[in-house]
C-alpha positions as a Markdown table, in Angstrom:
| # | Residue | x | y | z |
|---|---|---|---|---|
| 1 | Met | -19.2 | -20.1 | -18.1 |
| 2 | Phe | -21.0 | -17.4 | -20.2 |
| 3 | Val | -19.7 | -16.9 | -23.8 |
| 4 | Pro | -18.7 | -13.3 | -24.8 |
| 5 | Ser | -20.7 | -12.4 | -27.9 |
| 6 | Leu | -22.5 | -9.4 | -29.3 |
| 7 | Ile | -25.7 | -11.6 | -29.5 |
| 8 | Leu | -25.8 | -11.4 | -25.7 |
| 9 | Ser | -26.8 | -7.8 | -25.9 |
| 10 | Phe | -30.4 | -8.6 | -25.2 |
| 11 | Leu | -29.4 | -9.5 | -21.7 |
| 12 | Cys | -27.8 | -6.1 | -21.1 |
| 13 | Phe | -29.9 | -3.3 | -19.6 |
| 14 | Ser | -28.8 | 0.3 | -19.0 |
| 15 | Leu | -25.7 | 0.6 | -16.9 |
| 16 | Leu | -26.8 | 4.0 | -15.5 |
| 17 | Cys | -27.7 | 4.1 | -11.9 |
| 18 | Leu | -31.3 | 4.7 | -11.2 |
| 19 | Pro | -32.3 | 8.1 | -9.9 |
| 20 | Gly | -31.7 | 8.4 | -6.2 |
| 21 | Cys | -29.9 | 5.1 | -5.8 |
| 22 | Ala | -26.8 | 5.0 | -3.7 |
| 23 | Ala | -24.2 | 2.3 | -3.3 |
| 24 | Glu | -24.1 | 0.6 | 0.1 |
| 25 | Pro | -20.8 | 0.2 | 2.0 |
| 26 | Ser | -18.9 | -2.8 | 0.8 |
| 27 | Ala | -17.5 | -5.4 | 3.1 |
| 28 | Ala | -13.8 | -6.5 | 2.6 |
| 29 | Pro | -13.4 | -9.6 | 0.5 |
| 30 | Lys | -13.4 | -12.9 | 2.4 |
| 31 | Gly | -9.9 | -13.6 | 3.8 |
| 32 | Ala | -8.5 | -10.3 | 2.3 |
| 33 | Lys | -8.2 | -6.7 | 3.0 |
| 34 | Ala | -10.0 | -4.0 | 1.1 |
| 35 | Asp | -8.4 | -3.6 | -2.4 |
| 36 | Ala | -8.1 | -0.9 | -5.1 |
| 37 | Tyr | -11.2 | -2.2 | -6.9 |
| 38 | Glu | -13.6 | -1.8 | -4.0 |
| 39 | Ala | -15.3 | 1.2 | -5.4 |
| 40 | Glu | -15.7 | -0.5 | -8.8 |
| 41 | Arg | -17.1 | -3.5 | -7.2 |
| 42 | Arg | -19.8 | -1.5 | -5.4 |
| 43 | Gln | -20.6 | 0.3 | -8.7 |
| 44 | Met | -20.9 | -3.1 | -10.4 |
| 45 | Val | -23.5 | -4.2 | -7.9 |
| 46 | Glu | -25.5 | -1.0 | -8.1 |
| 47 | Arg | -25.4 | -0.3 | -11.9 |
| 48 | Gln | -25.2 | -3.8 | -13.4 |
| 49 | Ile | -26.9 | -6.2 | -10.9 |
| 50 | Arg | -29.4 | -4.4 | -8.7 |
| 51 | Ala | -30.5 | -2.2 | -11.6 |
| 52 | Gln | -31.3 | -5.4 | -13.6 |
| 53 | Gly | -33.6 | -6.8 | -10.9 |
| 54 | Val | -31.5 | -8.8 | -8.5 |
| 55 | Arg | -32.8 | -8.0 | -5.1 |
| 56 | Asp | -31.6 | -10.6 | -2.6 |
| 57 | Arg | -29.5 | -8.7 | -0.1 |
| 58 | Ser | -27.3 | -11.7 | 0.7 |
| 59 | Val | -26.5 | -12.1 | -3.0 |
| 60 | Leu | -25.7 | -8.4 | -3.5 |
| 61 | Asp | -23.5 | -8.5 | -0.4 |
| 62 | Ala | -21.6 | -11.5 | -1.7 |
| 63 | Leu | -21.0 | -9.8 | -5.0 |
| 64 | Arg | -19.7 | -6.8 | -3.1 |
| 65 | Arg | -17.2 | -8.9 | -1.2 |
| 66 | Val | -15.8 | -11.3 | -3.8 |
| 67 | Pro | -12.8 | -9.7 | -5.7 |
| 68 | Arg | -13.7 | -10.6 | -9.3 |
| 69 | His | -10.3 | -9.2 | -10.5 |
| 70 | Arg | -8.5 | -12.0 | -8.7 |
| 71 | Phe | -10.2 | -14.6 | -11.0 |
| 72 | Val | -9.2 | -13.2 | -14.3 |
| 73 | Pro | -5.8 | -13.0 | -16.0 |
| 74 | Lys | -3.6 | -10.1 | -14.7 |
| 75 | Glu | -3.5 | -8.4 | -18.0 |
| 76 | Ile | -7.2 | -7.9 | -18.1 |
| 77 | Glu | -8.0 | -7.4 | -14.4 |
| 78 | His | -8.9 | -3.7 | -15.2 |
| 79 | Leu | -11.9 | -5.1 | -17.1 |
| 80 | Ala | -13.0 | -7.3 | -14.2 |
| 81 | Tyr | -16.0 | -5.2 | -13.1 |
| 82 | Glu | -17.4 | -4.6 | -16.6 |
| 83 | Asp | -20.7 | -6.3 | -17.3 |
| 84 | Thr | -19.3 | -8.8 | -19.6 |
| 85 | Pro | -17.8 | -12.3 | -19.7 |
| 86 | Leu | -14.0 | -12.4 | -20.0 |
| 87 | Pro | -11.6 | -15.0 | -21.3 |
| 88 | Ile | -9.7 | -17.1 | -18.8 |
| 89 | Gly | -7.8 | -19.4 | -21.2 |
| 90 | His | -8.5 | -22.9 | -22.5 |
| 91 | Asp | -11.4 | -21.5 | -24.6 |
| 92 | Gln | -13.3 | -20.8 | -21.4 |
| 93 | Thr | -14.7 | -17.6 | -19.9 |
| 94 | Ile | -15.7 | -16.1 | -16.5 |
| 95 | Ser | -19.4 | -15.4 | -16.6 |
| 96 | Gln | -21.0 | -11.9 | -16.9 |
| 97 | Pro | -21.5 | -10.6 | -13.3 |
| 98 | Tyr | -25.3 | -10.2 | -13.8 |
| 99 | Ile | -25.6 | -13.8 | -14.9 |
| 100 | Val | -23.6 | -15.0 | -11.8 |
| 101 | Ala | -25.9 | -12.9 | -9.6 |
| 102 | Tyr | -29.1 | -14.1 | -11.4 |
| 103 | Met | -28.2 | -17.8 | -11.1 |
| 104 | Thr | -27.2 | -17.4 | -7.5 |
| 105 | Glu | -30.4 | -15.7 | -6.5 |
| 106 | Ala | -32.4 | -18.3 | -8.4 |
| 107 | Ala | -30.8 | -21.1 | -6.5 |
| 108 | Gly | -32.1 | -19.7 | -3.2 |
| 109 | Ile | -29.0 | -20.6 | -1.2 |
| 110 | Thr | -28.8 | -20.3 | 2.6 |
| 111 | Lys | -26.0 | -20.9 | 5.2 |
| 112 | Lys | -27.4 | -24.4 | 5.9 |
| 113 | His | -27.1 | -25.5 | 2.3 |
| 114 | Lys | -24.7 | -27.8 | 0.6 |
| 115 | Val | -24.2 | -26.8 | -3.0 |
| 116 | Leu | -22.9 | -28.5 | -6.1 |
| 117 | Glu | -21.4 | -26.4 | -9.0 |
| 118 | Ile | -20.7 | -27.9 | -12.4 |
| 119 | Gly | -18.0 | -25.9 | -14.3 |
| 120 | Thr | -15.6 | -24.3 | -11.8 |
| 121 | Gly | -13.9 | -22.3 | -14.5 |
| 122 | Ser | -12.1 | -19.4 | -12.9 |
| 123 | Gly | -13.6 | -20.1 | -9.4 |
| 124 | Tyr | -15.6 | -16.8 | -9.2 |
| 125 | Gln | -19.0 | -18.4 | -9.1 |
| 126 | Ala | -17.8 | -20.9 | -6.6 |
| 127 | Ala | -16.5 | -18.0 | -4.4 |
| 128 | Val | -19.9 | -16.3 | -4.5 |
| 129 | Leu | -21.6 | -19.5 | -3.6 |
| 130 | Gly | -19.1 | -20.0 | -0.8 |
| 131 | Glu | -20.2 | -16.7 | 0.7 |
| 132 | Leu | -23.7 | -18.0 | 1.0 |
| 133 | Ala | -23.6 | -21.7 | 1.6 |
| 134 | Arg | -22.3 | -24.1 | 4.3 |
| 135 | Glu | -20.3 | -26.1 | 1.8 |
| 136 | Val | -19.7 | -25.9 | -2.0 |
| 137 | Tyr | -18.4 | -28.8 | -4.1 |
| 138 | Ser | -17.3 | -27.6 | -7.6 |
| 139 | Ile | -16.2 | -29.8 | -10.5 |
| 140 | Glu | -14.1 | -28.6 | -13.5 |
| 141 | Ile | -13.3 | -30.9 | -16.4 |
| 142 | Ile | -10.1 | -29.0 | -17.4 |
| 143 | Pro | -7.5 | -29.9 | -14.8 |
| 144 | Ala | -5.4 | -26.8 | -15.3 |
| 145 | Leu | -8.4 | -24.6 | -14.6 |
| 146 | Ala | -9.4 | -26.7 | -11.6 |
| 147 | Glu | -5.9 | -26.3 | -10.1 |
| 148 | Arg | -5.8 | -22.5 | -10.7 |
| 149 | Ala | -9.3 | -22.0 | -9.2 |
| 150 | Arg | -8.4 | -24.1 | -6.2 |
| 151 | Arg | -5.2 | -22.0 | -5.6 |
| 152 | Thr | -7.1 | -18.7 | -5.9 |
| 153 | Leu | -9.9 | -19.8 | -3.6 |
| 154 | Lys | -7.3 | -21.0 | -1.1 |
| 155 | Glu | -5.5 | -17.7 | -1.2 |
| 156 | Leu | -8.7 | -15.8 | -0.6 |
| 157 | Gly | -9.6 | -18.0 | 2.4 |
| 158 | Tyr | -12.5 | -20.0 | 1.0 |
| 159 | Arg | -12.2 | -23.1 | 3.2 |
| 160 | Asn | -15.7 | -24.2 | 2.5 |
| 161 | Val | -15.2 | -24.5 | -1.3 |
| 162 | His | -13.9 | -27.8 | -2.6 |
| 163 | Val | -12.7 | -28.2 | -6.2 |
| 164 | Arg | -11.9 | -31.3 | -8.2 |
| 165 | Ala | -11.2 | -32.1 | -11.8 |
| 166 | Gly | -13.8 | -34.4 | -13.2 |
| 167 | Asn | -16.8 | -35.1 | -15.4 |
| 168 | Gly | -19.6 | -32.8 | -14.4 |
| 169 | Tyr | -22.2 | -35.1 | -16.0 |
| 170 | Leu | -21.6 | -37.5 | -13.2 |
| 171 | Gly | -21.9 | -34.9 | -10.4 |
| 172 | Trp | -20.3 | -35.6 | -7.0 |
| 173 | Pro | -22.3 | -38.6 | -5.6 |
| 174 | Glu | -20.1 | -39.0 | -2.5 |
| 175 | His | -21.5 | -35.7 | -1.1 |
| 176 | Ala | -25.1 | -35.9 | -2.4 |
| 177 | Pro | -27.8 | -34.9 | -1.9 |
| 178 | Phe | -27.3 | -31.2 | -2.6 |
| 179 | Asn | -29.7 | -28.4 | -1.6 |
| 180 | Ala | -28.8 | -26.5 | -4.8 |
| 181 | Ile | -27.0 | -27.3 | -8.0 |
| 182 | Val | -25.6 | -24.5 | -10.2 |
| 183 | Val | -24.4 | -25.5 | -13.7 |
| 184 | Thr | -22.3 | -23.0 | -15.6 |
| 185 | Ala | -22.0 | -24.8 | -19.0 |
| 186 | Ala | -24.8 | -25.9 | -21.3 |
| 187 | Pro | -25.6 | -29.6 | -21.9 |
| 188 | Asp | -28.1 | -30.7 | -24.6 |
| 189 | Ala | -30.4 | -32.0 | -21.8 |
| 190 | Val | -30.4 | -32.0 | -18.0 |
| 191 | Pro | -28.0 | -34.8 | -16.9 |
| 192 | Pro | -30.0 | -37.5 | -15.0 |
| 193 | Ala | -27.2 | -37.9 | -12.4 |
| 194 | Leu | -27.6 | -34.3 | -11.3 |
| 195 | Ile | -31.4 | -34.7 | -10.9 |
| 196 | Lys | -30.7 | -37.8 | -8.8 |
| 197 | Gln | -28.2 | -35.9 | -6.6 |
| 198 | Leu | -30.6 | -32.9 | -6.0 |
| 199 | Ala | -32.3 | -33.0 | -2.6 |
| 200 | Val | -36.1 | -33.0 | -2.4 |
| 201 | Gly | -37.0 | -29.3 | -2.1 |
| 202 | Gly | -33.7 | -28.3 | -3.8 |
| 203 | Lys | -33.2 | -26.2 | -6.9 |
| 204 | Met | -31.0 | -26.7 | -10.0 |
| 205 | Val | -30.2 | -23.7 | -12.2 |
| 206 | Ile | -28.9 | -24.8 | -15.5 |
| 207 | Pro | -28.6 | -23.5 | -19.1 |
| 208 | Val | -29.8 | -26.2 | -21.6 |
| 209 | Gly | -29.6 | -26.4 | -25.4 |
| 210 | Ala | -27.3 | -27.3 | -28.3 |
| 211 | Gly | -28.0 | -24.2 | -30.4 |
| 212 | Asp | -30.5 | -21.9 | -28.8 |
| 213 | Gln | -30.2 | -22.1 | -25.0 |
| 214 | Asp | -32.6 | -21.4 | -22.2 |
| 215 | Met | -31.9 | -21.0 | -18.5 |
| 216 | Leu | -33.9 | -23.5 | -16.6 |
| 217 | Ile | -34.8 | -23.6 | -12.9 |
| 218 | Leu | -35.7 | -27.1 | -11.7 |
| 219 | Thr | -37.3 | -27.7 | -8.3 |
| 220 | Lys | -37.3 | -31.3 | -7.0 |
| 221 | Thr | -40.5 | -32.4 | -5.2 |
| 222 | Lys | -41.6 | -35.7 | -3.8 |
| 223 | Gln | -43.9 | -36.0 | -6.8 |
| 224 | Gly | -41.2 | -35.2 | -9.4 |
| 225 | Val | -39.3 | -32.3 | -10.9 |
| 226 | Leu | -40.9 | -28.9 | -11.8 |
| 227 | Thr | -39.2 | -27.0 | -14.6 |
| 228 | Lys | -39.4 | -23.3 | -15.2 |
| 229 | Lys | -37.8 | -21.7 | -18.4 |
| 230 | Thr | -36.5 | -18.1 | -17.8 |
| 231 | Leu | -33.8 | -16.3 | -19.8 |
| 232 | Pro | -32.5 | -17.1 | -23.3 |
| 233 | Val | -28.7 | -17.4 | -22.8 |
| 234 | Arg | -25.5 | -18.5 | -24.4 |
| 235 | Phe | -23.0 | -20.6 | -22.5 |
| 236 | Val | -20.1 | -22.7 | -23.5 |
| 237 | Pro | -21.1 | -26.3 | -24.2 |
| 238 | Met | -20.8 | -28.7 | -21.3 |
| 239 | Thr | -18.1 | -31.3 | -22.1 |
| 240 | Gly | -17.8 | -34.8 | -20.9 |
| 241 | Lys | -20.5 | -37.5 | -21.0 |
| 242 | Pro | -22.0 | -40.0 | -18.6 |
| 243 | Lys | -20.1 | -43.3 | -18.6 |
């Protein structure tokens, strides 16, 4: 869950549409009819996500389908398609749309994949993952958020997304190995249990750091784990510890 802060401005590029670009038709959200925010959702994808370098068509299509306004409090749903994190209660946030798209693209998810998400939060990232993967298992340490996300995902028809309240540091071993792991809160170091539960050939996308944070993309091979550092980021701290 990405933290709203002025220091995140380095991640923000121009929100103006590039010359000659045109929004593609948007599919209706999964399990729902077209809504009043459909045009804003298309604009979000073109001006905030595609313009900042996300190119995977399946990811862009998923962002066009998922109704982000359903995952934020009603009183701020008019801000849902702005390129910013938003508060969802319990000192947590829904991540900036670009960061959701970036992490999803980096995970390289296909319809055959089983995905683990750590930090359900509002459920928005889980819904995007659910558009792309075969199954998504999402863990949220705050029970009230887990229940709210589970309810919203059910209302929108995401039968392949499974949410439970629990300690994300421990992962979800009953359903391991996972082809991809997406972590939306920042631990001080990559949790060993998550590396163990990542399938060989799979990728983990995770922000790491106690103060300054970096987005890491880990690829598990038969020989070990390859780590690539990408963006400087600022996420809420990951809570809970290994037992």
